[in-house]
C-alpha positions in Angstrom: -104.6 118.5 72.9 -104.3 118.0 76.7 -101.3 115.8 77.8 -101.8 112.8 80.2 -101.7 113.8 83.8 -102.7 112.1 86.9 -105.6 113.8 88.9 -105.8 112.1 92.3 -109.3 110.5 93.1 -109.4 112.4 96.4 -109.3 115.8 94.5 -112.2 114.6 92.2 -114.3 113.6 95.1 -113.6 116.7 97.2 -114.2 119.1 94.0 -117.5 117.3 93.5 -118.6 117.2 97.0 -117.8 120.8 97.8 -118.2 122.7 94.3 -120.7 120.2 92.4 -121.1 121.1 88.8 -118.2 123.7 88.8 -116.1 121.2 90.6 -116.8 118.8 87.8 -115.9 121.4 85.3 -112.7 122.1 86.9 -111.5 118.5 86.9 -112.4 118.0 83.2 -110.6 120.9 82.4 -107.3 120.1 84.1 -105.6 118.0 81.4 -105.8 120.9 78.9 -105.1 123.4 81.2 -101.9 121.7 82.5 -100.8 121.3 78.8 -101.4 124.9 78.1 -99.1 126.0 81.0 -96.6 123.8 80.5 -96.2 125.1 77.0 -96.6 128.6 77.8 -94.2 128.6 81.0 -91.7 126.2 79.2 -92.2 123.7 81.9 -91.1 120.0 82.2 -93.1 117.6 84.4 -90.6 116.5 87.3 -92.7 114.2 89.2 -96.0 112.6 90.3 -99.2 114.9 90.7 -100.0 116.3 94.2 -103.2 117.7 95.8 -104.7 119.2 98.6 -108.6 119.7 99.1 -108.9 122.3 96.2 -105.7 122.2 94.0 -103.8 120.0 91.8 -100.0 120.7 91.9 -97.5 119.4 89.4 -93.9 119.4 90.4 -92.0 120.8 87.2 -88.6 122.3 85.9 -88.4 125.6 84.2 -86.3 125.9 81.1 -83.3 126.7 83.0 -83.7 123.6 85.2 -85.0 125.4 88.2 -87.3 123.4 90.3 -91.0 124.8 90.6 -94.6 123.8 91.1 -97.6 124.3 89.0 -100.8 125.1 91.0 -104.0 124.9 89.4 -107.2 125.6 91.2 -110.7 126.6 91.0 -111.0 130.3 91.2 -113.2 131.5 94.1 -113.6 134.1 96.8 -110.8 132.2 99.1 -108.2 131.4 96.1 -108.7 134.6 94.3 -106.5 136.6 97.0 -103.6 134.1 96.9 -101.4 135.5 94.2 -102.0 139.0 95.6 -100.8 137.9 99.1 -98.0 136.0 97.8 -96.8 139.1 96.0 -97.2 141.3 99.0 -95.1 138.8 101.2 -92.4 138.6 98.4 -91.3 135.3 99.9 -90.7 136.5 103.4 -91.8 133.5 105.3 -93.7 132.1 102.4 -93.4 130.2 99.3 -92.4 132.4 96.3 -94.9 133.3 93.4 -92.9 133.1 89.9 -95.6 133.4 87.7 -99.6 133.9 87.5 -102.6 133.4 84.9 -105.2 135.9 86.2 -108.1 134.4 84.2 -107.5 130.8 85.7 -105.8 131.7 88.8 -103.0 129.3 87.8 -99.7 129.7 89.8 -96.1 128.8 89.2 -94.5 128.6 92.6 -91.2 127.8 94.1 -90.8 124.3 94.8 -90.5 123.2 98.4 -90.0 119.7 99.9 -93.5 118.3 99.6 -92.3 115.3 101.7 -91.4 117.3 104.6 -94.4 118.9 106.3 -94.0 120.8 109.8 -96.3 117.9 110.8 -93.2 115.5 110.6 -91.5 117.2 113.3 -91.4 115.3 116.6 -91.3 118.2 119.2 -94.9 119.6 119.0 -93.9 122.8 121.2 -90.9 123.5 118.6 -93.5 123.2 115.8 -95.9 125.6 117.6 -93.2 128.1 117.9 -92.3 127.7 114.2 -95.8 128.6 113.4 -95.9 131.6 115.7 -92.7 132.8 114.2 -94.1 132.7 110.7 -97.3 134.2 111.7 -95.5 137.0 113.5 -93.9 137.7 109.9 -96.8 137.4 107.8 -99.1 139.3 109.8 -96.6 142.0 110.1 -97.7 143.2 106.8 -100.7 145.4 106.2 -103.4 144.1 103.9 -103.5 145.4 100.4 -106.8 147.1 99.1 -109.5 144.7 97.8 -108.7 141.9 100.2 -111.5 139.8 101.9 -112.4 141.5 105.2 -112.5 139.7 108.5 -115.1 142.3 109.6 -117.6 141.3 106.9 -117.0 137.3 107.8 -117.5 138.0 111.3 -120.7 140.0 110.9 -122.0 137.4 108.7 -121.5 134.7 111.4 -123.0 136.9 113.9 -126.3 137.2 111.6 -126.5 133.5 111.2 -126.1 132.5 114.9 -129.8 132.8 115.9 -131.0 130.4 113.3 -128.1 128.1 113.8 -128.5 127.8 117.5 -132.1 126.5 117.1 -130.7 123.6 115.3 -128.3 122.4 117.9 -130.3 120.0 120.3 -127.6 119.7 123.0 -128.0 122.8 125.5 -124.4 122.8 126.3 -123.5 123.3 122.8 -125.9 126.0 122.2 -124.3 127.7 125.1 -120.9 127.6 123.6 -122.3 129.0 120.4 -123.8 132.0 122.1 -120.6 132.6 124.2 -118.6 132.5 121.3 -120.8 135.1 119.6 -120.9 137.3 122.4 -117.0 137.4 122.5 -117.2 138.3 118.7 -119.7 141.0 119.1 -117.2 142.8 121.5 -114.4 143.0 118.8 -116.2 142.9 115.5 -116.2 146.9 115.4 -112.4 146.8 115.2 -111.4 143.8 113.0 -108.0 144.8 112.1 -106.1 145.4 109.2 -103.2 142.7 109.0 -102.6 140.3 106.0 -103.8 137.0 107.3 -103.1 133.6 105.9 -106.1 132.1 107.6 -105.1 128.5 107.2 -101.6 128.1 108.6 -101.9 124.6 110.0 -99.0 122.0 110.3 -99.3 120.7 106.7 -99.3 124.0 105.3 -95.8 124.5 106.2 -93.0 122.9 104.1 -89.3 122.8 104.3 -87.4 124.8 102.0 -83.7 125.4 100.9 -83.5 129.1 101.3 -85.4 128.8 104.7 -85.9 125.9 106.9 -89.6 126.3 106.9 -92.1 128.3 104.6 -95.8 128.7 104.5 -97.9 127.6 101.5 -101.5 127.7 100.4 -103.0 131.0 102.0 -106.4 131.9 102.0 -106.0 135.7 102.8 -107.9 138.2 104.5 -107.6 141.5 106.1 -108.0 141.4 109.9 -106.8 140.7 113.3 -103.8 138.2 113.9 -105.7 136.7 116.7 -107.8 134.9 114.0 -104.9 132.9 112.9 -104.3 131.0 116.1 -106.9 128.2 115.8 -105.1 125.9 113.5 -102.2 125.5 115.7 -104.4 124.8 118.8 -106.6 122.2 117.0 -104.2 120.3 114.8 -102.6 117.3 116.8 -105.2 118.2 119.4 -104.0 117.8 123.0 -106.0 119.6 125.9 -103.3 120.0 128.2 -101.3 121.8 125.5 -103.9 124.4 124.5 -103.0 127.1 127.0 -99.3 126.7 126.3 -99.9 126.9 122.7 -102.1 130.1 123.1 -99.9 131.7 125.4 -97.0 131.1 123.2 -98.5 132.3 120.1 -99.9 135.6 121.8 -96.4 136.3 123.3 -94.4 135.8 120.0 -97.0 137.8 118.0 -97.1 140.6 120.7 -100.9 140.1 120.9 -103.3 141.4 123.5 -104.5 138.2 125.2 -108.1 139.1 125.6 -108.6 140.4 122.2 -106.6 137.1 121.0 -109.0 135.0 122.7 -112.2 136.7 121.4 -110.9 136.3 117.8 -110.1 132.7 118.5 -113.6 132.1 119.8 -114.6 133.7 116.6 -112.7 131.0 114.8 -114.3 128.3 117.0 -117.7 129.9 116.0 -116.9 129.8 112.2 -116.1 126.2 112.6 -119.1 125.1 114.6 -121.5 127.1 112.2 -119.9 125.1 109.4 -120.8 122.0 111.4 -124.3 123.0 111.5 -124.7 124.2 107.9 -123.1 120.8 106.8 -125.9 119.1 108.7 -123.7 117.2 110.7 -125.2 115.3 113.9 -122.7 116.6 116.4 -120.6 119.9 116.9 -116.9 119.3 116.6 -115.9 118.4 120.1 -112.2 119.6 119.7 -113.6 123.1 118.9 -116.1 123.0 121.8 -113.2 122.3 124.2 -110.9 124.8 123.0 -113.8 127.3 123.2 -114.7 126.2 126.7 -110.9 126.6 127.7 -110.7 130.1 126.5 -114.1 131.1 128.0 -112.8 129.9 131.2 -109.6 131.8 131.3 
């Protein structure tokens, strides 16, 4: 019999919107799943439920009193690589994986301070440097076999561009899409082999005890580190800061600037294609602005 747990309404709404019936089944199974892993891993609840867009996280304590976090999520293409990547990184710049159930993709993680995201830092330039330094560590590792491939993702995007462009009424928006695609075509044949986090935005970095800041919630793939830069450019968007942030990150990561710009344009392309796929009336103006600034460099 499942224990009573709080499932935030925002997680319910997001799962149903994005995953439909599979999301409903995931939500319905959460109480029983939580009870199963609390018992199996000898955990005690230690606080209210937390959630992101895709996962329910329960603060817990292990039998020896060690704080931890029980993360339950729908097993899909993005989440499947998380435990693999966390093991490869071994806690170097990232939350530690303490245990894992492969059948359900349930994770037991080191507990960090969920109230102290990097977004709480007042100094935006210091925050970008922290992101860059974490990315340099994470992408310094080669991706393990079997990881999702940036090259496959990029080629799929390029294949979808002609049909997507026809759905965009604004000529200027169509031009940006085509230019982004042209930039990606220049680099798609050499997509890289580093282990990428893919989603290192400000709220996916939490304060920790063993290190000041640690990354969480990777959606890993194998590819070029230039594909990692967009979240730090777009979060807390400030057009005058875009070039500074881009220059800082490419310097800290030791990236070729032209190649990094091409893969960042690829990330803009990905986000803009999602706008079109979701039937949104307008393309994301921040993404368009960043793309134009990189194209004009």
